C-alpha positions in Angstrom: 0.0 0.0 0.0 1.3 3.4 -1.0 1.8 5.8 1.9 0.4 9.3 2.0 3.0 11.7 0.4 3.6 15.4 0.4 4.8 17.5 -2.5 6.1 21.1 -2.7 5.9 22.7 -6.1 7.7 25.8 -7.4 6.3 27.3 -10.6 7.9 30.1 -12.7 8.1 32.0 -16.0 11.1 30.9 -18.0 12.9 33.7 -19.8 14.5 31.1 -22.1 13.0 28.5 -24.3 12.2 25.3 -22.3 14.3 23.4 -24.7 17.4 24.8 -23.0 16.3 23.0 -19.8 17.0 26.0 -17.6 14.3 27.2 -15.2 14.5 30.9 -14.2 13.5 31.7 -10.7 14.9 35.3 -10.6 15.8 37.6 -13.5 17.3 41.1 -13.1 16.5 40.9 -9.4 12.8 40.3 -10.1 10.9 37.1 -9.1 9.9 34.9 -12.0 8.3 32.1 -10.0 5.6 31.2 -7.5 6.0 28.7 -4.6 2.8 26.6 -4.3 1.8 24.8 -1.2 -1.4 23.0 -0.1 -4.4 25.0 1.1 -4.2 22.8 4.3 -0.4 22.9 4.6 1.0 22.1 8.0 3.7 24.0 9.8 6.4 21.8 8.3 5.3 22.4 4.7 5.0 26.1 5.4 8.5 26.1 6.9 9.9 24.3 3.8 8.4 26.9 1.5 9.5 29.8 3.6 13.1 28.5 3.7 13.2 28.4 -0.1 11.8 31.9 -0.2 14.3 33.0 2.4 17.4 31.7 0.7 16.4 32.9 -2.7 15.9 36.4 -1.1 19.4 36.2 0.6 20.9 35.5 -2.8 18.9 37.9 -5.0 16.8 40.2 -2.8 13.8 38.9 -4.8 11.0 37.4 -2.9 9.1 34.6 -4.5 5.5 34.7 -3.4 3.9 31.7 -1.6 0.5 30.7 -2.9 -1.9 28.0 -1.8 -3.8 25.5 -4.0 -6.4 22.9 -3.3 -4.7 19.6 -3.5 -6.7 16.7 -4.8 -7.2 13.8 -2.4 -4.1 12.1 -3.7 -1.4 10.0 -2.1 1.2 12.7 -2.3 2.2 15.9 -0.5 4.2 18.3 -2.6 5.6 21.8 -3.0 5.8 23.1 -6.5 7.6 26.0 -8.1 6.0 27.1 -11.4 6.2 30.0 -13.8 4.2 33.1 -13.1 1.0 32.7 -15.1 1.5 29.1 -15.9 -0.9 26.3 -15.2 -0.3 24.4 -12.0 -0.5 20.7 -12.3 0.3 17.7 -10.2 3.8 16.4 -10.6 4.3 13.4 -12.9 5.3 10.4 -10.9 6.9 7.3 -12.4 6.4 3.8 -11.1 9.9 4.0 -9.7 8.8 7.0 -7.6 5.8 5.2 -6.3 8.0 2.2 -5.5 10.5 4.5 -3.7 7.8 5.7 -1.3 6.0 2.4 -0.8 9.2 0.4 -0.2 9.2 -0.5 3.6 12.9 -0.1 3.6 12.7 3.6 2.6 13.0 6.0 5.5 10.0 8.2 6.0 12.3 11.2 5.7 13.2 10.4 2.1 12.3 12.8 -0.7 12.3 13.4 -4.5 13.4 16.7 -6.0 12.6 16.8 -9.8 12.4 19.6 -12.3 10.6 19.5 -15.7 10.6 22.2 -18.3 8.1 24.4 -16.4 7.9 23.0 -12.9 10.1 21.9 -9.9 8.5 19.5 -7.5 9.6 18.4 -4.0 7.8 15.2 -3.1 7.8 13.5 0.3 5.8 11.3 2.5 5.7 13.7 5.4 6.7 17.3 6.4 10.2 16.4 7.4 10.9 14.9 4.0 9.6 18.1 2.4 11.9 20.2 4.5 14.9 18.0 3.7 14.0 18.1 0.0 13.7 21.9 0.1 17.2 22.1 1.5 18.5 19.8 -1.2 17.0 22.1 -3.8 18.6 25.2 -2.1 22.0 23.4 -2.0 21.6 22.6 -5.7 21.1 26.3 -6.4 24.2 27.2 -4.3 26.2 24.6 -6.1 25.3 26.1 -9.5 25.9 29.7 -8.4 29.3 29.0 -6.7 30.6 26.4 -9.1 31.6 24.4 -6.1 31.1 20.6 -6.1 30.0 20.3 -2.5 27.9 22.9 -0.7 26.2 23.4 2.7 23.7 25.8 4.0 26.3 27.2 6.4 28.5 28.3 3.4 28.7 32.0 2.6 25.6 32.8 0.5 26.5 34.2 -3.0 24.8 37.2 -4.4 23.2 37.1 -7.8 20.5 38.9 -9.7 19.7 35.9 -11.9 18.9 32.4 -10.6 18.6 29.8 -13.3 18.4 26.2 -12.4 19.4 23.3 -14.6 17.2 20.2 -14.5 17.3 18.3 -11.2 16.4 14.7 -10.5 17.2 13.7 -6.9 15.8 10.7 -5.0 17.4 10.5 -1.6 16.7 9.0 1.8 18.9 9.1 5.0 21.3 6.3 5.4 21.0 6.1 9.2 17.7 6.4 10.9 19.0 8.2 14.0 21.2 11.3 13.4 21.6 12.9 16.8 23.2 15.5 18.8 23.8 15.4 22.6 24.5 19.2 22.7 21.9 21.9 23.0 22.0 23.2 19.4 19.7 25.6 17.5 16.7 23.7 16.0 17.1 25.5 12.7 20.7 24.3 12.4 19.7 20.8 13.3 17.1 20.5 10.6 19.3 22.2 8.0 21.8 19.4 8.6 19.1 16.7 8.6 19.5 15.7 12.3 16.4 14.2 13.8 17.2 13.7 17.5 18.3 16.0 20.3 19.3 13.6 23.0 20.6 15.9 25.8 17.7 18.3 26.6 17.2 19.8 30.0 20.0 20.1 32.6 23.0 17.9 32.0 25.9 19.0 34.2 27.5 15.6 34.3 27.6 15.5 38.1 24.5 13.8 39.3 24.0 16.8 41.6 21.3 18.6 39.7 20.7 16.5 36.5 19.0 13.3 37.8 15.6 11.9 38.5 15.9 13.1 42.1 16.0 16.8 41.0 13.6 16.4 38.1 10.8 18.0 40.1 12.1 21.3 38.7 10.6 20.4 35.3 7.0 20.4 36.6 4.6 22.7 38.4 3.4 20.3 41.0 5.2 18.7 44.0 5.7 22.1 45.6 7.0 20.7 48.9 9.7 18.7 47.1 11.1 21.7 45.1 14.4 23.4 45.7 13.9 26.0 43.0 11.6 29.1 43.6 8.3 29.1 41.6 9.3 31.9 39.2 12.5 30.2 38.2 10.7 26.9 37.7 8.0 28.4 35.6 10.5 30.1 33.4 12.3 26.8 32.8 9.0 25.0 32.1 8.0 27.7 29.5 11.4 27.7 27.9 11.6 23.9 27.6 8.1 23.7 26.3 8.7 26.3 23.6 12.0 24.6 22.6 10.4 21.1 22.4 7.6 22.5 20.3 10.0 24.1 17.9 12.2 21.0 17.7 9.2 18.9 16.9 8.0 21.3 14.2 11.5 21.0 12.6 11.3 17.2 12.6 13.8 16.8 15.5 12.8 14.6 18.5 13.7 16.0 21.9 14.8 13.6 24.7 14.9 14.9 28.3 18.1 13.8 30.0 18.1 12.4 33.5 20.6 10.3 35.5 18.9 7.5 37.3 18.8 8.5 40.0 21.2 11.3 40.8 20.9 13.2 44.1 17.5 14.2 45.4 16.4 17.8 46.2 17.1 18.8 49.7 13.4 19.6 50.1 12.5 16.0 49.3 15.1 14.7 51.8 13.7 16.9 54.5 10.1 16.1 53.7 10.4 12.4 53.0 13.3 10.9 55.0 11.5 7.5 54.8 12.6 7.2 51.1 16.3 7.3 51.9 19.1 5.2 53.3 22.0 6.5 55.4 24.6 8.7 53.7 27.2 7.3 51.3 30.5 9.1 51.4 31.5 10.6 48.0 33.6 13.7 47.4 31.8 14.6 44.2 28.5 14.9 45.9 26.6 18.2 46.2 28.0 19.0 49.6 31.4 17.5 48.8 31.1 14.9 51.5 28.3 12.5 51.1 24.8 11.9 49.5 21.6 10.4 50.8 20.7 7.6 48.3 17.1 6.6 47.5 16.2 3.1 48.7 15.6 1.4 45.3 13.4 -1.3 46.9 11.1 1.1 48.8 7.7 0.9 47.1 6.9 4.5 48.2 9.9 5.7 46.2 9.0 3.7 43.1 5.5 5.1 43.4 6.8 8.7 43.7 9.2 8.1 40.7 6.2 7.0 38.6 4.1 10.0 39.6 6.9 12.4 38.8 7.6 10.8 35.4 3.9 11.0 34.5 3.7 14.6 35.4 6.7 15.4 33.2 5.1 13.6 30.2 1.9 15.5 30.7 3.7 18.9 31.1 5.5 18.5 27.7 3.3 17.2 25.0 6.0 17.7 22.4 8.7 15.8 24.3 9.5 12.6 22.4 11.2 10.6 25.1 13.6 10.3 28.0 17.3 9.9 27.9 17.9 7.8 31.0 21.6 7.3 32.0 23.1 5.1 34.6 26.8 5.9 35.0 29.3 5.7 37.8 28.7 7.6 41.0 26.3 9.9 39.1 23.7 7.1 39.6 24.0 7.7 43.4 23.6 4.0 44.3 22.4 2.7 47.6 24.7 0.2 49.3 22.3 -1.1 51.9 21.8 -4.9 51.9 18.3 -4.6 50.3 19.4 -2.4 47.4 22.8 -4.1 46.8 24.8 -1.3 45.2 26.5 -2.8 42.0 26.0 -6.4 42.9 23.6 -8.7 40.9 20.9 -7.7 43.4 21.6 -4.0 42.8 21.5 -4.4 39.1 18.1 -6.1 39.2 16.8 -3.4 41.5 18.0 -0.7 39.1 16.5 -2.4 36.1 13.2 -2.6 38.1 13.4 1.2 38.6 14.0 1.7 34.8 11.0 -0.4 34.0 8.9 1.5 36.5 9.8 4.7 34.7 9.0 3.3 31.3 5.7 1.8 32.3 4.6 5.1 34.0 5.5 7.2 31.0 3.8 4.8 28.6 0.6 4.8 30.7 0.3 8.5 29.7 1.5 8.3 26.2 1.8 4.9 24.5 4.3 6.0 21.9 6.7 7.6 24.4 10.3 6.7 23.6 13.5 5.9 25.5 17.2 6.2 25.1 19.3 4.3 27.6 23.0 5.1 28.0 25.5 3.3 30.2 24.0 0.0 29.2 25.9 -3.2 30.2 28.7 -1.2 31.8 29.2 -0.8 35.5 25.4 -0.4 35.7 22.5 -1.9 33.7 24.4 -5.2 33.4 22.6 -7.4 30.9 25.0 -10.2 29.8 22.5 -12.2 28.0 20.3 -9.4 26.7 17.3 -10.5 28.8 16.5 -7.1 30.0 16.9 -5.4 26.6 14.5 -7.8 25.1 11.8 -6.6 27.5 12.2 -2.9 26.5 9.8 -1.2 24.0 10.8 -1.8 20.4 13.2 0.8 18.9 14.7 1.7 22.3 17.9 3.5 21.7 21.2 2.5 23.3 24.6 4.1 22.9 28.3 3.5 23.1 31.1 6.0 23.1 33.4 6.2 20.1 36.5 4.1 20.8 36.8 3.3 24.5 35.9 6.7 25.8 35.7 9.2 22.9 39.4 9.3 22.2 40.6 10.6 18.8 41.0 7.3 16.9 39.7 6.0 13.6 38.1 2.9 15.0 34.7 3.3 16.9 35.3 -0.2 18.4 31.6 -1.1 18.3 31.1 -4.7 19.5 29.5 -6.6 16.6 27.9 -9.1 19.0 26.2 -6.2 20.8 24.9 -4.7 17.5 23.6 -8.1 16.5 21.8 -8.7 19.8 20.2 -5.3 19.9 19.3 -5.5 16.2 17.5 -8.8 16.7 15.5 -7.3 19.6 14.4 -4.4 17.3 16.5 -1.8 19.0 19.2 0.7 17.8 22.7 1.5 19.0 24.1 5.0 18.3 27.8 5.8 18.6 28.7 8.9 20.6 31.3 11.1 19.0 31.9 14.5 20.4 34.5 17.2 21.0 38.0 15.7 21.8 38.2 15.8 25.6 42.0 15.2 25.6 42.6 18.7 24.0 40.0 20.6 25.9 39.6 23.6 26.5 41.3 23.7 23.0 39.8 22.0 20.0 41.0 19.9 17.1 39.6 18.7 13.7 39.0 14.9 13.5 37.0 14.6 10.3 39.4 12.1 8.7 39.1 9.9 11.8 35.3 10.1 11.9 34.9 9.2 8.2 37.3 6.3 8.3 35.5 4.9 11.4 32.0 5.3 10.1 32.9 3.6 6.8 34.1 0.5 8.6 30.4 -0.4 8.8 29.7 -0.2 5.1 28.2 2.4 2.8 25.7 0.3 0.9 23.2 -0.3 3.6 23.2 0.2 7.4 24.4 -2.7 9.6 21.5 -4.2 11.5 21.2 -2.6 14.9 23.4 0.4 14.1 21.2 3.5 14.4 23.8 6.1 13.5 26.4 8.5 14.9 26.1 11.7 16.8 27.3 15.0 15.3 30.7 15.9 16.5 32.9 19.0 16.5 33.5 22.1 18.6 31.3 25.2 18.1 34.4 27.5 18.1 37.3 28.0 15.7 37.2 25.7 12.7 35.2 23.2 14.7 32.0 23.8 12.7 33.8 22.0 9.8 33.6 18.8 11.8 29.9 19.5 12.7 28.9 19.9 9.0 31.0 16.9 7.9 29.8 14.5 10.6 26.1 15.5 9.8 26.6 14.9 6.1 28.4 11.6 6.6 25.6 10.4 8.9 23.1 11.2 6.2 25.2 9.7 3.4 28.5 7.9 4.2 29.4 8.1 0.6 29.8 11.9 0.8 33.1 13.0 -0.6 34.5 14.5 2.6 37.7 15.7 1.0 35.7 17.7 -1.5 33.4 19.0 1.2 36.4 20.2 3.3 38.0 21.7 0.2 34.9 23.6 -0.8 34.0 24.8 2.7 37.5 26.3 3.0 37.4 27.8 -0.5 34.0 29.3 0.2 35.2 30.9 3.4 38.8 31.8 2.7 39.2 31.7 -1.1 40.8 29.2 -3.4 44.3 30.5 -3.0 44.9 29.7 0.7 42.3 27.0 1.3 44.7 24.1 0.1 47.2 25.2 2.8 44.5 25.3 5.5 43.2 21.9 4.5 46.7 20.4 4.6 47.4 21.9 8.0 44.3 20.7 9.7 44.6 17.2 8.3 48.2 16.8 9.3 47.3 18.1 12.8 44.5 15.5 13.0 46.8 12.6 12.7 49.5 14.2 14.9 47.2 14.6 17.8 45.7 11.1 17.3 49.2 9.6 17.3 50.2 11.6 20.4 47.2 10.5 22.5 47.6 6.9 21.4 50.6 6.6 23.8 51.4 10.2 24.9 54.6 9.6 22.8 55.9 7.3 25.6 56.7 10.4 27.7 53.9 10.3 30.3 52.5 7.7 32.8 49.4 9.8 33.6 47.1 6.9 32.5 49.1 4.1 34.3 52.4 3.6 32.6 54.8 5.1 30.0 53.5 4.2 26.6 49.8 3.9 27.8 47.5 6.2 25.9 44.4 8.3 26.7 41.8 5.6 26.0 39.5 5.0 29.0 40.8 8.1 30.9 39.0 11.4 30.7 42.2 13.5 30.5 42.2 17.1 29.4 45.0 19.6 28.5 45.3 20.7 32.1 46.5 17.1 32.9 49.5 17.1 30.7 51.0 20.4 31.8 52.2 21.6 35.2 54.6 20.4 37.9 53.4 16.8 38.1 53.5 16.5 34.3 57.2 17.5 34.0 58.1 15.5 37.1 56.6 12.5 35.3 58.6 13.1 32.2 61.8 13.4 34.1 61.0 10.1 35.9 61.2 8.0 32.8 62.8 4.9 34.2 65.1 3.7 31.5 67.3 4.7 28.6 65.3 2.6 26.2 62.0 4.2 27.2 63.6 7.7 27.0 65.0 7.0 23.5 61.6 5.8 22.3 59.9 8.9 23.8 62.5 11.2 22.2 62.2 9.7 18.8 58.4 9.8 18.9 58.5 13.5 20.0 61.0 14.3 17.3 58.6 12.8 14.7 55.6 14.6 16.1 57.4 17.9 16.3 58.5 17.7 12.6 54.9 17.0 11.5 53.4 19.6 13.7 55.9 22.2 12.4 54.7 21.3 8.9 51.1 21.9 9.9 52.0 25.2 11.6 54.0 26.4 8.6 51.0 25.8 6.4 48.6 27.6 8.7 51.0 30.6 9.0 51.2 30.9 5.3 47.5 30.9 5.1 47.2 33.7 7.7 49.8 35.8 5.9 47.8 35.6 2.6 44.3 35.8 4.1 42.1 37.8 1.7 40.8 41.2 2.9 37.3 40.1 2.0 37.4 37.3 4.7 34.7 37.8 7.4 35.9 38.8 10.9 34.5 35.5 12.3 36.4 33.3 9.9 39.5 35.5 10.2 39.5 35.0 14.0 38.9 31.3 13.6 42.1 31.1 11.4 44.1 33.2 13.8 43.1 30.9 16.7 44.0 27.9 14.6 47.5 29.4 14.1 48.0 30.0 17.8 46.7 26.5 18.8 49.0 24.8 16.2 52.0 26.9 17.3 51.2 26.1 20.9 51.3 22.3 20.2 54.5 22.8 18.3 56.0 24.5 21.4 54.5 21.8 23.6 56.1 19.0 21.7 59.4 20.9 21.5 59.4 21.5 25.2 58.7 17.8 26.0 61.3 16.7 23.4 64.0 18.7 25.2 63.0 17.3 28.6 63.3 13.7 27.3 66.6 14.6 25.5 67.9 15.7 29.0 67.0 12.2 30.3 68.8 10.5 27.3 71.9 12.7 27.9 71.9 11.8 31.5 73.0 8.3 30.4 76.0 9.7 28.5 79.3 8.9 30.1 81.1 11.8 31.7 78.3 14.2 30.7 78.6 17.7 32.1 75.5 19.0 34.0 75.6 22.2 31.9 74.8 20.2 28.8 71.7 18.7 30.4 70.8 22.1 31.9 70.8 23.6 28.4 67.9 21.3 27.4 66.0 22.2 30.6 66.5 25.8 29.8 65.3 25.3 26.2 62.2 23.5 27.5 61.4 26.6 29.6 61.8 28.9 26.6 59.1 26.8 24.8 57.0 27.0 28.0 57.2 30.8 27.8 56.1 30.7 24.2 53.1 28.5 25.1 51.9 31.0 27.6 51.9 33.7 24.9 50.0 31.4 22.6 47.4 30.7 25.2 46.9 34.4 25.9 46.3 35.1 22.2 43.7 32.4 21.6 40.3 34.1 21.6 37.7 31.3 21.6 38.0 28.3 23.9 35.7 25.4 24.3 33.7 26.4 27.4 34.3 23.1 29.2 32.8 22.9 32.7 31.2 26.2 31.9 34.5 28.0 32.4 34.8 31.5 31.0 37.8 32.6 28.8 39.5 34.5 31.6 39.2 31.5 33.9 40.6 29.2 31.2 43.5 31.4 30.3 44.5 32.1 33.9 44.3 28.4 35.0 46.4 27.2 32.0 48.9 30.0 32.4 49.2 29.4 36.1 50.0 25.7 35.6 52.7 26.5 33.0 54.3 29.1 35.3 54.4 26.4 38.1 56.0 24.1 35.7 58.6 26.6 34.6 59.4 27.5 38.3 59.9 23.9 39.2 62.2 23.3 36.1 64.4 26.3 37.0 65.0 24.7 40.4 65.4 21.2 39.1 68.8 19.6 40.2 70.0 18.1 36.8 72.6 15.9 38.6 69.7 13.7 39.7 69.2 12.4 36.1 72.9 11.7 35.5 73.1 8.0 35.9 75.1 5.0 34.8 73.3 2.5 32.6 73.7 -0.2 35.2 71.8 1.9 37.7 68.7 1.9 35.5 68.5 -1.4 33.6 66.7 -1.2 30.3 64.6 -4.2 31.0 60.9 -3.6 31.8 60.3 -3.1 35.5 58.9 -6.3 37.1 55.2 -6.1 37.8 55.0 -6.2 41.6 52.1 -5.8 44.0 52.9 -4.1 47.3 51.1 -3.0 50.4 48.0 -5.1 49.8 45.3 -4.7 52.5 41.7 -3.9 52.9 40.0 -1.4 55.1 38.0 -1.5 57.3 38.9 -4.9 58.5 36.7 -6.4 60.0 33.9 -4.7 58.0 30.1 -4.7 58.1 28.7 -3.6 54.8 31.7 -2.8 52.5 35.4 -2.8 52.4 38.1 -1.3 50.1 41.0 -3.4 48.8 44.1 -1.2 48.5 47.3 -2.1 46.7 50.2 -0.5 44.8 51.5 -1.6 41.5 55.1 -1.1 40.3 53.8 -0.4 36.8 50.7 -0.5 34.7 48.8 -3.8 34.5 46.4 -4.8 31.7 44.1 -6.6 34.2 43.8 -6.8 38.0 41.7 -9.6 39.5 40.6 -10.0 43.1 39.3 -13.4 44.2 37.6 -14.0 47.5 37.5 -17.5 49.0 35.9 -19.2 52.0 38.0 -20.7 54.8 37.6 -24.1 53.0 39.0 -22.7 49.7 35.7 -22.3 47.8 35.6 -19.4 45.4 32.9 -16.9 46.5 33.4 -13.8 44.5 35.5 -12.6 41.5 36.2 -8.9 41.0 37.9 -8.3 37.6 37.6 -6.5 34.3 39.6 -3.4 35.3 43.1 -2.3 34.7 45.6 -1.0 37.3 47.6 2.2 37.3 51.2 2.4 38.4 51.1 3.3 42.1 48.1 3.5 44.3 44.9 1.5 43.4 41.7 0.6 45.2 38.7 -1.6 44.6 35.4 -1.7 46.6 33.6 -4.9 47.6 30.1 -5.0 49.2 30.6 -8.3 51.0 28.3 -10.4 48.7 29.0 -13.5 46.7 28.6 -13.9 42.9 24.9 -14.6 43.3 24.4 -11.3 45.3 23.9 -13.1 48.6 25.2 -11.4 51.7 28.1 -13.4 53.2 27.8 -14.3 56.9 30.2 -13.4 59.6 33.5 -15.1 59.4 37.1 -15.1 58.1 37.8 -15.1 54.4 40.9 -15.2 52.2 41.6 -13.2 49.0 44.2 -13.0 46.3 45.1 -9.9 44.2 46.7 -10.7 40.9 47.9 -8.4 38.2 48.4 -9.5 34.6 50.6 -8.1 31.8 49.6 -9.3 28.4 53.1 -8.8 27.1 54.6 -11.6 29.3 54.2 -15.4 29.1 51.4 -17.1 30.9 53.8 -19.1 33.0 55.2 -15.9 34.6 51.9 -14.5 35.7 51.9 -16.4 39.1 54.6 -14.1 40.3 52.3 -11.1 40.3 50.0 -12.2 43.0 49.4 -11.1 46.6 47.5 -12.8 49.4 45.4 -11.5 52.3 42.9 -12.3 54.9 39.7 -10.4 55.9 36.9 -10.7 58.4 33.2 -9.9 58.2 31.5 -8.8 61.4 27.9 -7.6 60.9 
């Protein structure tokens, strides 16, 4: 059965014979066409027509009128553009067109844009498809006027008094069904770039303090006694969100309200309903910096209140598409009482029960309400066999971060088994790509990495279960390049991203310097990706020298300052120092090439370049130069280590490299002061960012000036080049005896790929296995709740445990050496 379709038609008077196949929309600055929409056009159809009218006006200052016609009771929706004075007729559809819209595999956002000698038609099955088709038409006009191969609606709009359009025949549908952002972005930008999901609406501070279910009372007018916000502030938020959701929905973008489950509760709720809570849990990241009061997940009164709150939210926002429910780390604010079970099997079951309570409550109000679950099958929402996922509503959305934790790599590392399982259950997995945390508050372009990663999953048809990728890229500097590119690749992975980059830069900076800019940013992409893969062997911030940023949320602040240079100057062997030096030499040479390209571009920047684009290029130059100074600084520090192994070396020779490192440090401070636009990470202002970065660099410089270089003069025999033995020291647990939970504490001589803690009964029976986590060099700790593998509370008594650390680079027979033993007692 053919679905109901929409068509937008543009009609116009052609100044040239139709045999030339050119349709004239504007001539000598005067409109020559009429945009026709249905007499009963909805807001989406009206918006599509107005966008065509708006862009044509921006180009030519001619305004095409919008007229209405009575559409026959057909299966199609359409917008037409026809000549002034010509007869409006329904578009001619082929059997292929009808098959396109009736094909169950065709996304409902697909469209056809077709021109005939005296009519242009935009045909779609719904308003969203009409809007997308209208933008495709506008981009075709821009392509013809600019002579560029690739265009985007964010390009600089050309000026023209004549708009003639060659014949068009486009039939397009989105490749991925879910094209999302987790940032709060302008609805108009989202729809222009064919995004259809905004997954991080509402408050999302990333703390669990104010962005969870426990503080979601602020989104509704009721529950007055449980509110921390004053009524006026609450009403302003409700009105603002309601208006935004309405606008997003009108643009074909589905808004999802974000909530940690559960996050901390409002103080008012804690005061009014202490019966819903268990005793405080100590956590330094809590609202008061000491502890939080967790909800008792098994308390039926709490579950009832959660359901009531959820239903009131759904009623308050009729245009809200769904909830983004996230369970993650301490932000979940778990309860560790024996009934709730914290992260044990019992705790996981209780948390799933809470999720299903929320889902059922919402769907009792609106049966088509949707859900997006993040943090699935991690430390929370454990679901090893997919039993819980199979019980969720069809088309539930799940997500996984790009790589391990969003690091700048070309492999998203999406488990195929997970995709297959979710796909068979009728669900979707989206991959979260975002700004590169490692460089924040700076930014970098990673378009090449994104495209290579996306295309690993094919370009002919979507892999079952894979819903799509989120838009990525910073909103400052040249970051919008990544935003545009990732949106287009999500819509069509076959998009020529090289051409898109080239044309974007040519449009903004002119064809003379755009090749140099493109070379610079692409070189820098691979330089930064390479550096963060192992920190060039010069840092042990993530566990050991040679260990990269994956799985660790580091930022630029973490790789500068006193502790950072102390770490570099503590490289334990000549072999490691030589490796680090050679890596940094290579990275420095490549970054210099990128910096030279960008400096040439700045020197030759055209006078016609807009101030915004000029500033973006100037910031790029300062950032690239700063990284060049950074690598040069670190290279000199590592060279000082290498020279320390040289026989009869004079301290002055080593000191000269320390001094050079400080000169590069000074240069970095100048670069930082010159950068105008930073990524506002943590909500920091530019003055806060500049002062904090500069202060850390000054501390680093002061420490280096006082550094006694003789301490790194050593004989080779003092520091053997063999890898340090993996040794576990100081193993113990506290408290011991314990009642509800204990913390295992141990130190590792170097990074371990896996640490495993096994708890045994006095008779030697294995009771619990704690594993699946790596160990850092130095201090480590792991918490245990006193339960066995089935989630049962263990009785009073004496138990034994082993802590073992494994290194995948050594033989299996050697692993027994890296084990420590201990004894503990439970006294409830």
